[in-house]
C-alpha positions in Angstrom: 0.0 0.0 0.0 3.0 2.3 0.6 4.9 1.6 -2.7 3.8 4.8 -4.4 4.6 6.8 -1.3 8.1 5.3 -1.2 8.6 6.2 -4.9 7.6 9.8 -4.5 9.6 10.3 -1.3 12.7 8.8 -3.1 12.2 11.4 -5.9 12.1 14.2 -3.4 15.2 12.9 -1.6 17.1 12.9 -4.9 15.8 16.4 -5.8 17.3 17.6 -2.5 20.6 16.1 -3.4 20.4 13.1 -1.2 20.4 9.3 -1.8 17.1 7.6 -0.9 17.4 4.4 1.2 17.3 1.1 -0.5 14.0 -0.6 0.0 12.2 -3.8 -0.8 8.5 -4.4 -1.0 6.9 -7.4 0.8 3.6 -9.0 0.1 1.2 -9.3 3.0 1.4 -12.7 4.7 -1.4 -15.2 4.6 -2.6 -17.7 7.1 -2.6 -21.5 6.7 -5.8 -21.4 4.7 -4.5 -18.7 2.3 -6.6 -16.0 3.9 -5.4 -12.6 4.9 -4.1 -12.3 8.4 -6.5 -10.3 10.6 -5.9 -9.0 14.1 -9.6 -9.5 14.8 -9.5 -13.2 13.7 -6.3 -13.8 15.5 -5.1 -16.0 12.7 -1.5 -14.8 12.7 1.6 -15.3 14.8 3.9 -12.8 16.3 7.7 -12.5 16.2 7.8 -13.5 19.8 5.8 -16.6 19.2 8.1 -17.6 16.3 11.2 -17.1 18.5 9.6 -19.3 21.2 9.6 -22.3 18.8 12.4 -21.5 16.3 15.7 -19.6 16.0 16.2 -16.0 14.9 18.1 -17.4 11.9 15.1 -19.5 10.8 12.9 -16.4 11.0 15.4 -14.5 8.8 15.3 -17.3 6.3 11.5 -17.1 6.2 11.7 -13.4 5.5 14.5 -13.8 3.0 12.8 -16.3 0.7 10.6 -14.9 -2.1 9.8 -11.5 -0.5 7.4 -10.4 -3.2 5.3 -13.5 -2.9 2.4 -13.7 -0.5 3.7 -16.4 1.9 1.7 -18.5 4.3 2.7 -17.7 7.8 1.6 -20.2 10.4 3.0 -22.3 13.1 3.5 -25.4 11.0 6.1 -23.7 8.8 8.5 -23.2 11.7 9.9 -26.7 12.0 10.4 -26.9 8.2 12.1 -23.5 8.0 14.4 -24.4 10.9 15.6 -27.6 9.1 16.0 -25.7 5.8 18.2 -23.1 7.5 20.6 -25.9 8.7 20.6 -27.5 5.3 21.7 -24.2 3.7 24.2 -23.6 6.4 25.8 -27.0 6.0 26.2 -26.4 2.2 27.8 -23.0 2.5 31.4 -23.9 3.5 31.8 -26.2 0.5 30.4 -23.8 -2.1 32.3 -21.6 -4.5 32.1 -17.9 -4.1 29.6 -17.6 -6.9 27.4 -20.3 -5.4 27.6 -19.2 -1.8 26.3 -15.8 -2.8 23.1 -17.6 -3.8 22.9 -19.3 -0.5 20.5 -17.7 2.0 22.8 -18.6 4.9 25.4 -16.2 3.6 22.9 -13.3 3.5 21.6 -14.2 6.9 25.1 -14.1 8.5 26.8 -11.6 6.1 29.6 -14.2 5.7 30.1 -17.9 5.3 28.8 -19.4 8.6 30.4 -22.3 10.3 29.6 -25.7 8.9 28.3 -27.1 12.2 25.1 -29.1 11.6 22.6 -30.7 14.0 23.2 -34.4 14.6 19.4 -34.7 14.8 17.1 -32.6 12.7 14.6 -30.2 14.4 11.6 -32.1 13.0 12.9 -35.4 14.4 13.5 -33.7 17.8 10.0 -32.4 17.7 8.6 -35.9 17.1 10.7 -37.3 19.8 9.5 -34.7 22.3 6.0 -35.7 21.2 6.2 -39.4 21.6 8.0 -39.2 25.0 5.6 -36.4 26.2 8.5 -34.2 27.1 8.0 -31.7 29.9 11.6 -30.6 29.9 14.6 -30.8 27.6 16.2 -33.4 29.9 13.8 -36.0 28.8 14.7 -35.5 25.1 18.4 -35.4 25.9 18.1 -39.0 27.4 17.3 -40.4 24.0 19.6 -38.1 22.0 22.7 -38.9 24.1 22.0 -42.6 23.5 21.6 -42.1 19.8 24.6 -39.8 19.3 27.3 -40.8 21.9 29.4 -38.0 23.3 26.9 -35.2 22.8 25.6 -33.1 25.7 24.2 -29.6 26.3 27.8 -28.5 27.0 29.4 -29.9 23.9 26.5 -29.1 21.6 24.8 -25.8 22.8 23.2 -25.3 19.4 21.5 -28.7 19.7 20.4 -27.9 23.3 18.8 -24.7 22.0 16.9 -26.7 19.4 15.7 -29.2 21.9 14.4 -26.4 24.0 12.5 -25.0 21.0 11.1 -28.5 20.3 9.8 -29.0 23.8 8.1 -25.6 23.7 6.5 -26.4 20.4 5.3 -29.8 21.6 3.9 -28.4 24.8 2.1 -25.4 23.2 1.2 -26.7 19.7 1.2 -30.5 19.6 0.2 -31.8 23.0 -3.3 -30.1 23.1 -4.1 -31.7 19.7 -2.7 -35.2 20.1 -5.4 -37.9 19.5 -4.2 -41.5 19.4 -6.5 -44.0 17.7 -6.9 -47.7 18.2 -5.6 -49.6 15.1 -8.2 -51.5 13.0 -7.9 -55.3 13.1 -5.9 -55.5 9.9 -3.7 -52.6 11.0 -2.9 -54.3 14.3 -1.8 -57.4 12.4 0.5 -55.2 10.2 2.0 -53.5 13.3 2.6 -56.9 14.9 4.4 -57.9 11.7 6.5 -54.7 11.9 7.4 -55.6 15.5 8.6 -59.0 14.4 10.6 -57.5 11.5 12.4 -54.9 13.7 13.2 -57.5 16.3 14.7 -59.7 13.6 17.2 -57.1 12.5 20.8 -57.2 13.4 21.7 -55.5 16.7 23.7 -52.8 14.8 21.0 -52.1 12.2 20.9 -48.4 11.4 18.1 -46.1 10.5 18.2 -47.1 6.8 17.9 -50.8 7.7 14.9 -50.0 10.0 13.3 -47.9 7.3 13.7 -50.7 4.8 11.9 -53.0 7.3 9.1 -50.5 7.7 8.8 -50.2 4.0 8.9 -53.9 3.3 6.2 -54.5 6.0 3.9 -52.0 4.4 4.4 -53.6 0.9 3.8 -57.1 2.3 0.6 -55.8 3.9 -0.8 -54.9 0.5 -0.9 -51.1 0.7 -1.2 -49.8 -2.8 0.0 -46.4 -1.6 2.4 -46.7 1.3 1.3 -43.2 2.4 -1.7 -45.0 4.0 0.7 -47.3 5.9 2.8 -44.5 7.3 -0.3 -42.4 8.2 -1.5 -45.4 10.1 1.8 -45.5 12.1 1.6 -41.7 12.7 -2.0 -41.8 14.0 -1.6 -44.9 16.1 1.9 -44.4 17.5 2.2 -40.6 17.5 -1.3 -39.4 17.8 -1.0 -37.1 14.7 -1.7 -37.3 11.0 1.8 -36.5 9.8 5.2 -37.5 11.1 8.8 -38.3 10.6 10.7 -40.8 8.5 9.9 -43.8 10.7 13.3 -45.5 10.3 15.1 -42.5 11.6 12.6 -42.0 14.4 12.8 -45.6 15.6 16.6 -45.4 15.6 16.5 -42.2 17.6 13.8 -43.4 20.1 15.6 -46.7 20.4 14.5 -50.1 18.9 13.5 -51.6 22.3 11.5 -48.5 23.1 9.9 -48.4 19.7 8.8 -52.1 20.0 7.4 -51.3 23.5 5.5 -48.3 22.0 4.0 -50.5 19.4 3.0 -53.2 21.9 1.4 -50.4 24.0 -0.6 -49.2 21.0 -1.8 -52.8 20.3 -2.9 -53.2 23.9 -4.9 -49.9 23.8 -2.7 -48.0 26.1 -2.0 -45.2 23.7 -5.5 -44.7 22.5 -6.6 -44.4 26.1 -3.9 -41.8 26.7 -2.4 -43.7 29.6 1.1 -42.4 29.0 2.1 -39.9 31.7 4.2 -36.9 30.9 7.8 -38.0 30.4 7.0 -41.7 30.8 9.5 -44.0 29.3 7.8 -46.9 27.6 9.2 -50.2 28.9 
């Protein structure tokens, strides 16, 4: 709405012998449904809310990308944007000067940032916080330190910061909306088959091997579209319609814990919301 005003004031500035400031026009943000954000509707989010769930760098990335496009601004974009920031950051140190100038991380930091990356993605941390009903970062750290030996809040302060964001996001945005469902009879049989497949893997099986077992179980179950199989796992085990790459999640959560989680789902314990905050499934 102020573009013409900026143009005219720039002309006046030049006429007076000055240099007008550089400016850029931004489209108005939209909500998750593509509607205009309205204070009366309360369908937006504030800078303070973003910074409770994501880093300042992730907010800078959201603002940097496609400034003249009407972008959808809602809570669900925060985890995705945080992970995208770390992907850009990891690439920057290996890029040529020409390529790094196209990297958003360079513009966010004004230089080539350190190549430090998270050993566990933010999205995966968020799902871990969700499945273990984390009240505090310490609960999430128990699993992360088992998955990545040698890491701690002291050695990886950036990871500690992300875990704090993930716990905040889970407590405020995920926990109030978690609804576990009881698996249908055929789904229960498929989950039982997955338990058997995971228990049959080598003790040192990695996330890729576990993912292959999840995939093979879904194929053997006759799912024409494996999206239905993964959605079943998300709804039954995580209480949500979307979720992580299950092989990576099971590896992070721990194979024994994951098997125990599936048994609890088959016994009806998850659908009845019997898990207490921070409970370790055994």
